[in-house]
PAPAFI-875993 format. One record per residue (C-alpha): x, y, z; residue in one letter. Coordinates in nm, 3 decimals. Example, Ala and Ser with C-alpha at 12.3 -4.5 7.8 and 13.67 -1.06 7.14 Angstrom:
+---------+---------+---------+---+
|       X |       Y |       Z | r |
+---------+---------+---------+---+
|   1.230 |  -0.450 |   0.780 | a |
|   1.367 |  -0.106 |   0.714 | s |
+---------+---------+---------+---+
//
This chain:
+---------+---------+---------+---+
|       X |       Y |       Z | r |
+---------+---------+---------+---+
|  -3.916 |  -8.939 |  -3.136 | m |
|  -3.607 |  -8.755 |  -3.285 | a |
|  -3.516 |  -8.410 |  -3.157 | f |
|  -3.312 |  -8.159 |  -3.361 | k |
|  -3.024 |  -8.049 |  -3.135 | w |
|  -2.885 |  -7.713 |  -3.170 | t |
|  -2.552 |  -7.733 |  -3.354 | p |
|  -2.256 |  -7.620 |  -3.162 | t |
|  -2.160 |  -7.342 |  -3.407 | g |
|  -2.495 |  -7.183 |  -3.355 | e |
|  -2.412 |  -7.126 |  -2.985 | m |
|  -2.194 |  -6.835 |  -3.040 | r |
|  -2.307 |  -6.589 |  -2.752 | h |
|  -2.123 |  -6.619 |  -2.431 | q |
|  -2.333 |  -6.581 |  -2.108 | v |
|  -2.263 |  -6.615 |  -1.751 | f |
|  -2.491 |  -6.806 |  -1.506 | v |
|  -2.563 |  -6.615 |  -1.192 | q |
|  -2.736 |  -6.778 |  -0.881 | a |
|  -2.974 |  -6.589 |  -0.651 | k |
|  -2.830 |  -6.544 |  -0.294 | n |
|  -2.952 |  -6.407 |   0.030 | h |
|  -2.730 |  -6.196 |   0.266 | t |
|  -2.826 |  -6.148 |   0.630 | v |
|  -2.703 |  -5.825 |   0.777 | t |
|  -2.813 |  -5.725 |   1.138 | k |
|  -3.140 |  -5.896 |   1.099 | g |
|  -3.237 |  -5.788 |   0.766 | s |
|  -3.212 |  -5.999 |   0.449 | v |
|  -3.105 |  -5.878 |   0.118 | t |
|  -3.150 |  -6.063 |  -0.212 | e |
|  -2.897 |  -6.030 |  -0.485 | g |
|  -2.713 |  -6.237 |  -0.741 | y |
|  -2.366 |  -6.388 |  -0.744 | s |
|  -2.079 |  -6.243 |  -0.943 | a |
|  -2.072 |  -6.367 |  -1.292 | p |
|  -1.958 |  -6.728 |  -1.250 | g |
|  -1.977 |  -6.995 |  -1.506 | t |
|  -1.938 |  -6.902 |  -1.869 | a |
|  -2.139 |  -7.091 |  -2.120 | i |
|  -2.221 |  -7.057 |  -2.491 | f |
|  -2.567 |  -7.013 |  -2.602 | a |
|  -2.790 |  -6.959 |  -2.905 | k |
|  -3.012 |  -6.654 |  -2.817 | i |
|  -3.319 |  -6.542 |  -3.045 | a |
|  -3.576 |  -6.293 |  -2.960 | p |
|  -3.934 |  -6.392 |  -2.955 | v |
|  -4.118 |  -6.064 |  -2.923 | r |
|  -4.107 |  -5.715 |  -2.801 | g |
|  -4.357 |  -5.552 |  -2.600 | q |
|  -4.424 |  -5.190 |  -2.464 | e |
|  -4.653 |  -5.082 |  -2.197 | f |
|  -4.687 |  -4.777 |  -1.965 | v |
|  -4.629 |  -4.820 |  -1.593 | l |
|  -4.662 |  -4.510 |  -1.377 | a |
|  -4.624 |  -4.289 |  -1.662 | d |
|  -4.301 |  -4.439 |  -1.779 | q |
|  -4.271 |  -4.633 |  -2.101 | q |
|  -4.099 |  -4.978 |  -2.045 | r |
|  -3.996 |  -5.248 |  -2.282 | g |
|  -3.997 |  -5.612 |  -2.249 | t |
|  -3.815 |  -5.853 |  -2.477 | t |
|  -3.858 |  -6.225 |  -2.441 | t |
|  -3.580 |  -6.463 |  -2.568 | y |
|  -3.550 |  -6.835 |  -2.624 | v |
|  -3.202 |  -6.956 |  -2.520 | v |
|  -3.057 |  -7.282 |  -2.601 | n |
|  -2.761 |  -7.409 |  -2.395 | i |
|  -2.603 |  -7.743 |  -2.333 | r |
|  -2.752 |  -7.921 |  -2.028 | f |
|  -2.657 |  -7.734 |  -1.702 | f |
|  -2.727 |  -7.927 |  -1.381 | s |
|  -2.928 |  -7.746 |  -1.113 | g |
|  -3.045 |  -7.472 |  -1.340 | l |
|  -3.365 |  -7.315 |  -1.227 | t |
|  -3.572 |  -6.999 |  -1.279 | p |
|  -3.393 |  -6.861 |  -0.961 | d |
|  -3.086 |  -6.817 |  -1.176 | h |
|  -3.038 |  -6.557 |  -1.438 | r |
|  -2.803 |  -6.501 |  -1.742 | l |
|  -2.566 |  -6.219 |  -1.770 | n |
|  -2.506 |  -6.161 |  -2.142 | w |
|  -2.214 |  -5.924 |  -2.117 | q |
|  -2.149 |  -5.877 |  -2.498 | d |
|  -2.462 |  -5.688 |  -2.519 | k |
|  -2.482 |  -5.548 |  -2.146 | n |
|  -2.808 |  -5.737 |  -2.086 | k |
|  -2.952 |  -5.946 |  -1.782 | v |
|  -3.187 |  -6.211 |  -1.887 | l |
|  -3.423 |  -6.335 |  -1.622 | n |
|  -3.511 |  -6.711 |  -1.661 | i |
|  -3.887 |  -6.776 |  -1.685 | i |
|  -3.873 |  -7.156 |  -1.739 | s |
|  -3.624 |  -7.432 |  -1.801 | v |
|  -3.695 |  -7.724 |  -2.035 | e |
|  -3.481 |  -8.036 |  -2.071 | d |
|  -3.526 |  -8.101 |  -2.442 | i |
|  -3.602 |  -8.472 |  -2.480 | g |
|  -3.561 |  -8.536 |  -2.112 | g |
|  -3.208 |  -8.691 |  -2.167 | i |
|  -3.004 |  -8.416 |  -2.010 | e |
|  -2.830 |  -8.301 |  -2.324 | r |
|  -2.968 |  -7.959 |  -2.392 | e |
|  -3.186 |  -7.693 |  -2.230 | h |
|  -3.428 |  -7.455 |  -2.386 | r |
|  -3.481 |  -7.153 |  -2.159 | l |
|  -3.745 |  -6.879 |  -2.193 | m |
|  -3.587 |  -6.546 |  -2.061 | c |
|  -3.714 |  -6.204 |  -2.016 | r |
|  -3.516 |  -5.888 |  -2.048 | e |
|  -3.670 |  -5.600 |  -1.875 | d |
|  -3.545 |  -5.259 |  -1.985 | t |
+---------+---------+---------+---+
//
């Protein structure tokens, strides 16, 4: 089966991969993310917008499809920091397109 790979020229958004980490301080564990580390280029396209009411506050959620070159070890425990737009994209799923370690398709969510 032939796959259509994302042309490099379409990957024009720079994002930074951040890993989830745990810090133990005096018996308590704090979850956080690493400082923006590895810079990669991505094609980012919104899928849909959704608004709903939580505790009398209106909150928006946007889902994105993000295509990047293969990134070994990438999991939903990572997130993408899209600094150009000042957005953080939480990774929902990671798909190895074609199963040959060439390109990832990520489903990501931005909660605002």
